[in-house]
Each structure stands twice: as structure tokens, then as C-alpha cells.
C-alpha positions in Angstrom: 166.9 2.2 -107.2 168.1 -1.0 -105.6 170.7 -3.5 -107.0 169.8 -7.1 -106.7 173.2 -8.5 -107.7 173.3 -10.4 -104.4 170.7 -12.7 -105.7 172.3 -13.3 -109.1 176.0 -13.2 -108.3 177.8 -16.5 -108.6 180.4 -18.0 -106.3 183.9 -17.1 -107.2 186.5 -19.9 -107.6 187.8 -20.9 -104.3 184.7 -19.5 -102.6 184.9 -21.8 -99.7 187.4 -20.9 -97.0 188.6 -22.6 -93.9 187.2 -20.9 -90.8 189.5 -18.4 -89.2 188.0 -19.4 -85.8 187.7 -23.0 -84.7 184.9 -22.6 -82.2 181.2 -22.2 -82.6 180.0 -18.6 -82.3 178.1 -17.6 -79.1 174.5 -16.9 -79.7 172.7 -14.4 -77.4 170.1 -16.1 -75.1 167.5 -13.6 -76.3 168.2 -14.7 -79.9 167.9 -18.4 -79.1 164.6 -17.6 -77.2 163.2 -16.0 -80.4 163.7 -19.2 -82.4 160.6 -21.3 -82.8 161.0 -24.2 -80.2 159.9 -26.8 -82.7 163.1 -26.1 -84.7 165.4 -26.5 -81.7 167.7 -29.6 -82.0 170.8 -30.8 -80.4 172.9 -28.9 -82.9 172.9 -26.3 -85.6 175.0 -25.5 -88.6 176.5 -22.0 -88.7 177.3 -20.6 -92.1 179.2 -17.3 -92.1 178.7 -15.6 -95.5 180.9 -12.9 -97.0 179.7 -10.7 -99.8 182.2 -8.4 -101.5 180.2 -5.2 -102.1 181.4 -3.3 -105.2 179.3 -0.2 -104.8 177.8 2.2 -102.2 174.2 1.7 -101.0 173.8 -1.9 -102.1 170.7 -3.8 -101.1 170.7 -7.5 -100.3 168.4 -10.0 -98.7 168.0 -13.7 -98.1 165.0 -15.9 -98.9 163.5 -18.2 -96.2 163.7 -21.0 -98.9 167.5 -21.3 -98.4 168.7 -24.7 -97.4 171.7 -27.0 -96.8 171.2 -30.1 -99.0 173.0 -33.3 -98.2 174.5 -34.5 -101.4 174.1 -38.2 -100.6 170.5 -38.3 -99.3 169.0 -35.1 -100.7 167.9 -34.2 -97.1 167.3 -30.5 -96.5 168.3 -28.6 -93.4 166.1 -25.5 -92.9 167.2 -22.0 -92.3 166.1 -21.2 -88.8 167.7 -17.8 -88.0 169.8 -15.1 -89.7 172.0 -12.3 -88.3 172.9 -9.0 -90.1 170.7 -9.7 -93.2 166.9 -9.3 -93.8 164.5 -12.0 -95.0 162.9 -11.2 -98.4 160.8 -9.2 -99.2 162.7 -6.8 -96.9 166.1 -5.5 -97.9 169.3 -4.8 -95.9 171.4 -1.8 -97.1 175.1 -2.0 -97.3 176.1 1.6 -97.2 179.8 1.3 -98.3 182.0 -0.7 -100.5 183.9 -3.6 -98.9 183.2 -7.0 -97.4 179.8 -7.4 -95.8 179.2 -10.4 -93.6 176.1 -12.2 -92.2 175.3 -15.4 -90.4 172.9 -18.1 -91.5 171.9 -20.7 -88.9 170.4 -24.0 -90.1 168.9 -27.1 -88.5 171.3 -30.0 -88.2 172.5 -32.0 -91.1 172.1 -35.8 -91.1 174.8 -37.4 -89.0 176.3 -39.3 -92.0 176.4 -36.2 -94.3 179.9 -35.7 -95.7 179.3 -33.1 -98.4 176.4 -30.6 -98.8 175.3 -27.7 -100.9 174.0 -24.3 -99.8 171.0 -23.3 -102.0 168.8 -20.3 -102.1 165.8 -22.0 -103.8 163.6 -19.3 -105.3 161.1 -19.3 -108.1 162.8 -16.5 -110.0 166.3 -16.1 -111.6 169.1 -15.0 -109.3 169.1 -17.5 -106.4 172.7 -18.3 -105.2 174.4 -21.6 -104.6 177.6 -22.8 -103.0 178.4 -26.3 -104.1 180.2 -29.2 -102.5 180.9 -27.9 -99.0 182.9 -30.5 -97.1 181.5 -31.3 -93.6 183.6 -30.5 -90.6 183.3 -31.6 -87.0 182.3 -28.2 -85.7 179.5 -27.5 -88.3 180.8 -24.0 -88.7 181.5 -22.8 -92.2 182.8 -19.7 -94.0 181.7 -19.0 -97.6 182.1 -16.2 -100.1 178.8 -15.3 -101.9 
């Protein structure tokens, strides 16, 4: 059996952390080549996610309908690429307890965006949300899911 707690787990208090690294991550050229050219822009938003796995053999996934939403305008930045996690309906197995990390790459936020939300917008119960993420100059973020 699988455990879908990833999709229903809430964000713990203090779930947003300052990034331990102050530079944008390097993305392999092959990975960038695999991204649909129509989604390429001058910049991307990198969201490093950390999930505290409480059991062995946990299954998690991310829906393509995951967005960054500018709080002021409602503008949505699309999820364009993921690393170390599967898109639904496929699952990624986390074999052991501990912190599991994955990377979400989004299209650029509006230039005047100051605060945004991370939303997994799905038509069933269990989508996750991280509210009121303050924009930084690097557009690199670290969140606990």
C-alpha cells in the first residue's frame, strides 16, 4: 500500500527557511534542453522542498498543477521542471525515514511581486500550500512541506 500523506500534510510553523546557499543552483545542460522552449524565459524561480519522512517506503509525487501565485496580482507562475520527484500519477519512493528533498523550477514571477504562495492546485483533498513566501533577489527558496 502507499501512503499519500505528502499530498495532505500541512506546512509546519516556521516552514519557510532562509536558503543555506546564496547562489542559484547549476542546472545540467541536458536538463535545460529537455524543457519545452516555449517556457524558457530570462529567469526561473527555484524552490527547494524538504519533506520529513516519518516512515520507511513512503510514496510521494507532485502535480503539474502546482503554481507560484503572486499575492498582489494573482498571476500564476507555471511549474516547468522537477528534480528528484515524480509527476502524478507516478510516485517516487522514499525508502528510509529522514528528510527527503526535491527541486521545483517555475517560470518567472512578475517583476513587481513581493510576496507569493506555493500552491498544489488539485481537484481532490490533500493538495499542499505554503503561504506568504517573501520574494528575494535570487529567486531561490527553501521550504518545508
